[in-house]
Each structure stands twice: as structure tokens, then as C-alpha cells.
C-alpha positions in Angstrom: 116.7 108.3 83.1 115.0 105.0 82.3 114.9 102.2 84.8 113.2 98.8 85.0 111.5 97.5 88.2 113.0 94.1 88.9 110.7 91.0 89.4 111.2 88.6 92.3 113.0 90.8 94.8 110.4 91.0 97.6 112.2 88.4 99.8 115.5 90.4 99.8 116.1 92.1 103.1 118.6 94.5 104.7 119.0 95.6 108.3 117.7 99.1 107.6 114.1 97.9 108.4 112.8 98.6 104.9 114.1 99.3 101.4 112.7 102.8 101.6 114.6 103.4 104.8 117.7 101.9 103.1 117.3 104.5 100.4 116.9 107.3 102.9 120.0 106.1 104.9 122.3 106.0 101.9 121.0 108.4 99.2 121.9 111.7 100.9 118.5 113.0 99.8 115.2 113.7 101.5 112.2 111.6 100.5 110.7 113.4 97.4 107.2 114.8 97.7 106.2 113.0 94.6 107.1 109.6 93.0 110.1 110.2 90.8 108.4 108.8 87.7 108.3 111.8 85.4 104.5 112.4 85.3 103.4 110.9 88.7 102.0 113.0 91.5 101.5 110.1 94.0 103.5 109.9 97.2 106.5 107.5 97.2 105.8 104.7 99.7 108.2 101.9 98.9 111.9 101.4 98.1 111.8 99.7 94.8 114.5 97.4 93.3 115.4 98.7 89.8 118.0 98.3 87.2 119.1 101.0 84.7 117.5 100.4 81.4 120.9 99.8 79.9 122.8 97.0 78.2 126.0 97.8 80.2 124.9 98.3 83.8 123.2 95.2 85.4 123.5 96.4 89.0 120.5 96.5 91.3 119.5 99.8 92.8 116.9 101.1 95.3 114.7 104.2 94.5 111.5 105.4 96.2 108.4 104.8 94.1 104.6 105.0 94.6 102.8 101.6 94.9 101.4 101.9 91.3 104.9 102.3 89.7 106.4 99.7 92.0 103.8 97.2 90.7 105.0 97.7 87.1 107.5 94.8 87.3 109.8 94.3 84.3 108.5 97.5 82.6 110.7 100.5 81.8 109.7 103.8 83.4 111.2 107.3 83.1 112.3 108.7 86.4 113.8 112.1 87.3 117.5 112.4 86.6 117.9 114.0 90.1 116.8 110.9 92.0 119.7 109.0 93.7 120.2 105.4 92.8 121.3 103.5 96.0 123.1 100.2 95.6 120.9 97.2 96.6 124.1 95.3 97.4 123.9 95.4 101.2 127.5 94.3 101.5 128.5 97.7 100.0 126.0 99.7 102.1 124.4 98.4 105.4 126.5 95.3 105.7 123.7 92.8 106.1 
């Protein structure tokens, strides 16, 4: 699956404490050992705001990424199809 890291979202907050914790709270998955970018072997350290690289879905999601791939703002990256996309809309999740 291809996603784009969204620019300008660092001020967004939720009451989970961090976006990585938000992903852990609502994904139903354990933190992956490696960044879900297809060829990356770094540890995921942040919850990144992403959008599907699609013309039909403009929703914002959270996925765990390493710092290098989180810094690739606005660029499309290929991530594992098995990684859960958690809604970044806190009114639908943690109610912040």
C-alpha cells in the first residue's frame, strides 16, 4: 500500500500522550519490530500522520514509522499491507 506523510501536522494532539501510543491503543496490533516501509530495517519510533496515496480517500491516518521515513513529508512511500491504519480523527477514537 502506498501512503504519503502529511506536512504540517506536528501541532495536532490527542490525549493518548503520543501519536505512537494512539496507534498502539487503537490498531489492535503490537508495535512492529521494523518500520513498515517495505525495505526499512529501522525501529519505528513515531506515530506518523499519513494519507493513502489515493484520489478517493483523503482521510488522515496514523501509522508507526522510523524517524527517517517520518521526515519524508509529502512523499509517497510503500508500506506493508499488514500495517493497520488508525484514524487520526480523535473524535472517532480517543475523544480529544
